[in-house]
Structures are given as C-alpha cells and as structure tokens.
mmCIF file of the N, C-alpha and C atoms, coordinates in Angstrom:
data_MODEL
# 
_entry.id   MODEL 
# 
loop_
_atom_site.group_PDB 
_atom_site.id 
_atom_site.type_symbol 
_atom_site.label_atom_id 
_atom_site.label_alt_id 
_atom_site.label_comp_id 
_atom_site.label_asym_id 
_atom_site.label_entity_id 
_atom_site.label_seq_id 
_atom_site.pdbx_PDB_ins_code 
_atom_site.Cartn_x 
_atom_site.Cartn_y 
_atom_site.Cartn_z 
_atom_site.occupancy 
_atom_site.B_iso_or_equiv 
_atom_site.pdbx_formal_charge 
_atom_site.auth_seq_id 
_atom_site.auth_comp_id 
_atom_site.auth_asym_id 
_atom_site.auth_atom_id 
_atom_site.pdbx_PDB_model_num 
ATOM 1   N N  . MET A 1 1  ? 1.325  -198.170 30.566 1.00 0.00 ? 1  MET A N  1 
ATOM 2   C CA . MET A 1 1  ? 0.776  -196.955 29.973 1.00 0.00 ? 1  MET A CA 1 
ATOM 3   C C  . MET A 1 1  ? -0.685 -196.865 30.342 1.00 0.00 ? 1  MET A C  1 
ATOM 4   N N  . SER A 1 2  ? -1.098 -195.680 30.671 1.00 0.00 ? 2  SER A N  1 
ATOM 5   C CA . SER A 1 2  ? -2.481 -195.455 31.048 1.00 0.00 ? 2  SER A CA 1 
ATOM 6   C C  . SER A 1 2  ? -3.193 -194.676 29.945 1.00 0.00 ? 2  SER A C  1 
ATOM 7   N N  . ILE A 1 3  ? -4.208 -195.260 29.384 1.00 0.00 ? 3  ILE A N  1 
ATOM 8   C CA . ILE A 1 3  ? -4.970 -194.598 28.325 1.00 0.00 ? 3  ILE A CA 1 
ATOM 9   C C  . ILE A 1 3  ? -5.809 -193.470 28.900 1.00 0.00 ? 3  ILE A C  1 
ATOM 10  N N  . GLU A 1 4  ? -6.269 -193.626 30.126 1.00 0.00 ? 4  GLU A N  1 
ATOM 11  C CA . GLU A 1 4  ? -7.145 -192.625 30.733 1.00 0.00 ? 4  GLU A CA 1 
ATOM 12  C C  . GLU A 1 4  ? -6.490 -191.248 30.840 1.00 0.00 ? 4  GLU A C  1 
ATOM 13  N N  . ASP A 1 5  ? -5.260 -191.173 31.327 1.00 0.00 ? 5  ASP A N  1 
ATOM 14  C CA . ASP A 1 5  ? -4.618 -189.863 31.484 1.00 0.00 ? 5  ASP A CA 1 
ATOM 15  C C  . ASP A 1 5  ? -3.537 -189.613 30.432 1.00 0.00 ? 5  ASP A C  1 
ATOM 16  N N  . ASN A 1 6  ? -3.456 -190.471 29.417 1.00 0.00 ? 6  ASN A N  1 
ATOM 17  C CA . ASN A 1 6  ? -2.577 -190.269 28.271 1.00 0.00 ? 6  ASN A CA 1 
ATOM 18  C C  . ASN A 1 6  ? -1.126 -190.027 28.690 1.00 0.00 ? 6  ASN A C  1 
ATOM 19  N N  . THR A 1 7  ? -0.611 -190.834 29.601 1.00 0.00 ? 7  THR A N  1 
ATOM 20  C CA . THR A 1 7  ? 0.772  -190.719 30.053 1.00 0.00 ? 7  THR A CA 1 
ATOM 21  C C  . THR A 1 7  ? 1.444  -192.075 29.974 1.00 0.00 ? 7  THR A C  1 
ATOM 22  N N  . ARG A 1 8  ? 2.761  -192.055 30.032 1.00 0.00 ? 8  ARG A N  1 
ATOM 23  C CA . ARG A 1 8  ? 3.530  -193.287 30.111 1.00 0.00 ? 8  ARG A CA 1 
ATOM 24  C C  . ARG A 1 8  ? 4.757  -193.017 30.963 1.00 0.00 ? 8  ARG A C  1 
ATOM 25  N N  . PRO A 1 9  ? 5.333  -194.049 31.526 1.00 0.00 ? 9  PRO A N  1 
ATOM 26  C CA . PRO A 1 9  ? 6.524  -193.852 32.363 1.00 0.00 ? 9  PRO A CA 1 
ATOM 27  C C  . PRO A 1 9  ? 7.704  -193.335 31.527 1.00 0.00 ? 9  PRO A C  1 
ATOM 28  N N  . ILE A 1 10 ? 8.565  -192.556 32.159 1.00 0.00 ? 10 ILE A N  1 
ATOM 29  C CA . ILE A 1 10 ? 9.767  -192.052 31.495 1.00 0.00 ? 10 ILE A CA 1 
ATOM 30  C C  . ILE A 1 10 ? 10.795 -193.176 31.444 1.00 0.00 ? 10 ILE A C  1 
ATOM 31  N N  . GLU A 1 11 ? 11.415 -193.347 30.276 1.00 0.00 ? 11 GLU A N  1 
ATOM 32  C CA . GLU A 1 11 ? 12.435 -194.373 30.122 1.00 0.00 ? 11 GLU A CA 1 
ATOM 33  C C  . GLU A 1 11 ? 13.640 -194.046 30.998 1.00 0.00 ? 11 GLU A C  1 
ATOM 34  N N  . PRO A 1 12 ? 14.336 -195.051 31.514 1.00 0.00 ? 12 PRO A N  1 
ATOM 35  C CA . PRO A 1 12 ? 15.470 -194.792 32.416 1.00 0.00 ? 12 PRO A CA 1 
ATOM 36  C C  . PRO A 1 12 ? 16.617 -194.025 31.751 1.00 0.00 ? 12 PRO A C  1 
ATOM 37  N N  . GLU A 1 13 ? 16.733 -194.057 30.425 1.00 0.00 ? 13 GLU A N  1 
ATOM 38  C CA . GLU A 1 13 ? 17.816 -193.362 29.729 1.00 0.00 ? 13 GLU A CA 1 
ATOM 39  C C  . GLU A 1 13 ? 17.589 -191.854 29.638 1.00 0.00 ? 13 GLU A C  1 
ATOM 40  N N  . ILE A 1 14 ? 16.378 -191.391 29.882 1.00 0.00 ? 14 ILE A N  1 
ATOM 41  C CA . ILE A 1 14 ? 16.050 -189.976 29.755 1.00 0.00 ? 14 ILE A CA 1 
ATOM 42  C C  . ILE A 1 14 ? 16.588 -189.209 30.963 1.00 0.00 ? 14 ILE A C  1 
ATOM 43  N N  . VAL A 1 15 ? 17.367 -188.156 30.708 1.00 0.00 ? 15 VAL A N  1 
ATOM 44  C CA . VAL A 1 15 ? 17.910 -187.315 31.779 1.00 0.00 ? 15 VAL A CA 1 
ATOM 45  C C  . VAL A 1 15 ? 16.900 -186.215 32.073 1.00 0.00 ? 15 VAL A C  1 
ATOM 46  N N  . THR A 1 16 ? 16.501 -186.098 33.336 1.00 0.00 ? 16 THR A N  1 
ATOM 47  C CA . THR A 1 16 ? 15.516 -185.084 33.716 1.00 0.00 ? 16 THR A CA 1 
ATOM 48  C C  . THR A 1 16 ? 16.076 -184.056 34.694 1.00 0.00 ? 16 THR A C  1 
ATOM 49  N N  . ASP A 1 17 ? 17.258 -184.310 35.258 1.00 0.00 ? 17 ASP A N  1 
ATOM 50  C CA . ASP A 1 17 ? 17.834 -183.382 36.235 1.00 0.00 ? 17 ASP A CA 1 
ATOM 51  C C  . ASP A 1 17 ? 19.190 -182.893 35.733 1.00 0.00 ? 17 ASP A C  1 
ATOM 52  N N  . PHE A 1 18 ? 19.256 -181.642 35.322 1.00 0.00 ? 18 PHE A N  1 
ATOM 53  C CA . PHE A 1 18 ? 20.491 -181.064 34.815 1.00 0.00 ? 18 PHE A CA 1 
ATOM 54  C C  . PHE A 1 18 ? 21.147 -180.130 35.822 1.00 0.00 ? 18 PHE A C  1 
ATOM 55  N N  . ALA A 1 19 ? 20.699 -180.132 37.056 1.00 0.00 ? 19 ALA A N  1 
ATOM 56  C CA . ALA A 1 19 ? 21.197 -179.187 38.063 1.00 0.00 ? 19 ALA A CA 1 
ATOM 57  C C  . ALA A 1 19 ? 22.713 -179.270 38.224 1.00 0.00 ? 19 ALA A C  1 
ATOM 58  N N  . GLY A 1 20 ? 23.275 -180.458 38.196 1.00 0.00 ? 20 GLY A N  1 
ATOM 59  C CA . GLY A 1 20 ? 24.710 -180.610 38.370 1.00 0.00 ? 20 GLY A CA 1 
ATOM 60  C C  . GLY A 1 20 ? 25.501 -180.455 37.089 1.00 0.00 ? 20 GLY A C  1 
ATOM 61  N N  . ARG A 1 21 ? 24.827 -180.336 35.962 1.00 0.00 ? 21 ARG A N  1 
ATOM 62  C CA . ARG A 1 21 ? 25.513 -180.300 34.675 1.00 0.00 ? 21 ARG A CA 1 
ATOM 63  C C  . ARG A 1 21 ? 25.582 -178.909 34.061 1.00 0.00 ? 21 ARG A C  1 
ATOM 64  N N  . MET A 1 22 ? 24.489 -178.169 34.128 1.00 0.00 ? 22 MET A N  1 
ATOM 65  C CA . MET A 1 22 ? 24.473 -176.838 33.524 1.00 0.00 ? 22 MET A CA 1 
ATOM 66  C C  . MET A 1 22 ? 23.368 -175.998 34.128 1.00 0.00 ? 22 MET A C  1 
ATOM 67  N N  . SER A 1 23 ? 23.545 -174.698 34.043 1.00 0.00 ? 23 SER A N  1 
ATOM 68  C CA . SER A 1 23 ? 22.495 -173.789 34.484 1.00 0.00 ? 23 SER A CA 1 
ATOM 69  C C  . SER A 1 23 ? 21.651 -173.409 33.273 1.00 0.00 ? 23 SER A C  1 
ATOM 70  N N  . TYR A 1 24 ? 20.520 -172.794 33.515 1.00 0.00 ? 24 TYR A N  1 
ATOM 71  C CA . TYR A 1 24 ? 19.665 -172.366 32.413 1.00 0.00 ? 24 TYR A CA 1 
ATOM 72  C C  . TYR A 1 24 ? 20.364 -171.290 31.585 1.00 0.00 ? 24 TYR A C  1 
ATOM 73  N N  . GLY A 1 25 ? 21.112 -170.423 32.258 1.00 0.00 ? 25 GLY A N  1 
ATOM 74  C CA . GLY A 1 25 ? 21.860 -169.391 31.545 1.00 0.00 ? 25 GLY A CA 1 
ATOM 75  C C  . GLY A 1 25 ? 22.924 -169.979 30.630 1.00 0.00 ? 25 GLY A C  1 
ATOM 76  N N  . SER A 1 26 ? 23.615 -171.020 31.079 1.00 0.00 ? 26 SER A N  1 
ATOM 77  C CA . SER A 1 26 ? 24.611 -171.645 30.212 1.00 0.00 ? 26 SER A CA 1 
ATOM 78  C C  . SER A 1 26 ? 23.945 -172.424 29.085 1.00 0.00 ? 26 SER A C  1 
ATOM 79  N N  . TYR A 1 27 ? 22.785 -173.001 29.343 1.00 0.00 ? 27 TYR A N  1 
ATOM 80  C CA . TYR A 1 27 ? 22.019 -173.687 28.296 1.00 0.00 ? 27 TYR A CA 1 
ATOM 81  C C  . TYR A 1 27 ? 21.654 -172.708 27.179 1.00 0.00 ? 27 TYR A C  1 
ATOM 82  N N  . LEU A 1 28 ? 21.273 -171.493 27.556 1.00 0.00 ? 28 LEU A N  1 
ATOM 83  C CA . LEU A 1 28 ? 20.909 -170.477 26.571 1.00 0.00 ? 28 LEU A CA 1 
ATOM 84  C C  . LEU A 1 28 ? 22.127 -169.775 25.973 1.00 0.00 ? 28 LEU A C  1 
ATOM 85  N N  . ALA A 1 29 ? 23.321 -170.043 26.501 1.00 0.00 ? 29 ALA A N  1 
ATOM 86  C CA . ALA A 1 29 ? 24.560 -169.378 26.081 1.00 0.00 ? 29 ALA A CA 1 
ATOM 87  C C  . ALA A 1 29 ? 24.407 -167.867 26.214 1.00 0.00 ? 29 ALA A C  1 
ATOM 88  N N  . LEU A 1 30 ? 23.956 -167.422 27.395 1.00 0.00 ? 30 LEU A N  1 
ATOM 89  C CA . LEU A 1 30 ? 23.681 -166.004 27.614 1.00 0.00 ? 30 LEU A CA 1 
ATOM 90  C C  . LEU A 1 30 ? 24.911 -165.122 27.443 1.00 0.00 ? 30 LEU A C  1 
ATOM 91  N N  . ASP A 1 31 ? 26.080 -165.572 27.878 1.00 0.00 ? 31 ASP A N  1 
ATOM 92  C CA . ASP A 1 31 ? 27.287 -164.759 27.722 1.00 0.00 ? 31 ASP A CA 1 
ATOM 93  C C  . ASP A 1 31 ? 27.533 -164.448 26.248 1.00 0.00 ? 31 ASP A C  1 
ATOM 94  N N  . GLU A 1 32 ? 27.423 -165.453 25.403 1.00 0.00 ? 32 GLU A N  1 
ATOM 95  C CA . GLU A 1 32 ? 27.625 -165.263 23.964 1.00 0.00 ? 32 GLU A CA 1 
ATOM 96  C C  . GLU A 1 32 ? 26.507 -164.411 23.362 1.00 0.00 ? 32 GLU A C  1 
ATOM 97  N N  . LEU A 1 33 ? 25.296 -164.675 23.771 1.00 0.00 ? 33 LEU A N  1 
ATOM 98  C CA . LEU A 1 33 ? 24.147 -163.939 23.245 1.00 0.00 ? 33 LEU A CA 1 
ATOM 99  C C  . LEU A 1 33 ? 24.213 -162.456 23.603 1.00 0.00 ? 33 LEU A C  1 
ATOM 100 N N  . LEU A 1 34 ? 24.493 -162.161 24.873 1.00 0.00 ? 34 LEU A N  1 
ATOM 101 C CA . LEU A 1 34 ? 24.550 -160.771 25.317 1.00 0.00 ? 34 LEU A CA 1 
ATOM 102 C C  . LEU A 1 34 ? 25.780 -160.050 24.767 1.00 0.00 ? 34 LEU A C  1 
ATOM 103 N N  . GLY A 1 35 ? 26.864 -160.779 24.566 1.00 0.00 ? 35 GLY A N  1 
ATOM 104 C CA . GLY A 1 35 ? 28.070 -160.187 24.002 1.00 0.00 ? 35 GLY A CA 1 
ATOM 105 C C  . GLY A 1 35 ? 27.934 -159.857 22.524 1.00 0.00 ? 35 GLY A C  1 
ATOM 106 N N  . ALA A 1 36 ? 26.968 -160.438 21.857 1.00 0.00 ? 36 ALA A N  1 
ATOM 107 C CA . ALA A 1 36 ? 26.774 -160.216 20.423 1.00 0.00 ? 36 ALA A CA 1 
ATOM 108 C C  . ALA A 1 36 ? 25.944 -158.974 20.134 1.00 0.00 ? 36 ALA A C  1 
ATOM 109 N N  . GLN A 1 37 ? 25.457 -158.318 21.161 1.00 0.00 ? 37 GLN A N  1 
ATOM 110 C CA . GLN A 1 37 ? 24.627 -157.136 20.956 1.00 0.00 ? 37 GLN A CA 1 
ATOM 111 C C  . GLN A 1 37 ? 25.479 -155.953 20.496 1.00 0.00 ? 37 GLN A C  1 
ATOM 112 N N  . HIS A 1 38 ? 24.943 -155.202 19.568 1.00 0.00 ? 38 HIS A N  1 
ATOM 113 C CA . HIS A 1 38 ? 25.600 -153.998 19.067 1.00 0.00 ? 38 HIS A CA 1 
ATOM 114 C C  . HIS A 1 38 ? 24.587 -152.860 19.112 1.00 0.00 ? 38 HIS A C  1 
ATOM 115 N N  . PRO A 1 39 ? 24.541 -152.126 20.236 1.00 0.00 ? 39 PRO A N  1 
ATOM 116 C CA . PRO A 1 39 ? 23.559 -151.047 20.376 1.00 0.00 ? 39 PRO A CA 1 
ATOM 117 C C  . PRO A 1 39 ? 23.732 -149.972 19.297 1.00 0.00 ? 39 PRO A C  1 
ATOM 118 N N  . LEU A 1 40 ? 22.628 -149.432 18.852 1.00 0.00 ? 40 LEU A N  1 
ATOM 119 C CA . LEU A 1 40 ? 22.653 -148.378 17.843 1.00 0.00 ? 40 LEU A CA 1 
ATOM 120 C C  . LEU A 1 40 ? 22.764 -146.991 18.459 1.00 0.00 ? 40 LEU A C  1 
ATOM 121 N N  . SER A 1 41 ? 22.446 -146.880 19.743 1.00 0.00 ? 41 SER A N  1 
ATOM 122 C CA . SER A 1 41 ? 22.519 -145.583 20.408 1.00 0.00 ? 41 SER A CA 1 
ATOM 123 C C  . SER A 1 41 ? 23.491 -145.654 21.576 1.00 0.00 ? 41 SER A C  1 
ATOM 124 N N  . VAL A 1 42 ? 23.928 -144.499 22.038 1.00 0.00 ? 42 VAL A N  1 
ATOM 125 C CA . VAL A 1 42 ? 24.819 -144.415 23.194 1.00 0.00 ? 42 VAL A CA 1 
ATOM 126 C C  . VAL A 1 42 ? 23.968 -144.030 24.393 1.00 0.00 ? 42 VAL A C  1 
ATOM 127 N N  . PRO A 1 43 ? 24.027 -144.811 25.479 1.00 0.00 ? 43 PRO A N  1 
ATOM 128 C CA . PRO A 1 43 ? 23.190 -144.496 26.649 1.00 0.00 ? 43 PRO A CA 1 
ATOM 129 C C  . PRO A 1 43 ? 23.574 -143.189 27.312 1.00 0.00 ? 43 PRO A C  1 
# 
C-alpha cells in the first residue's frame, strides 16, 4: 500500500471485467425498466 497516492492493490477475488458476463444495459435491466413506462399522452 502506498500512503503517498492513497491506493492499494486490488484483491485477486475482485471481478473487474464483466464484458463476457453482462452488458451495461442488462445490468440496468433496461428491458424491464423501459417496459414499465406508462405514458400519459398519445404521441
């Protein structure tokens, strides 16, 4: 650990790359979120 720049190494158990596991849209559950919208007006 370095006191000068206030950082420490990342532990090996920490997952930092989710590219093969999920997209940002799936993380946010965009399909569910956008499907829950109920517009008050008709376009």
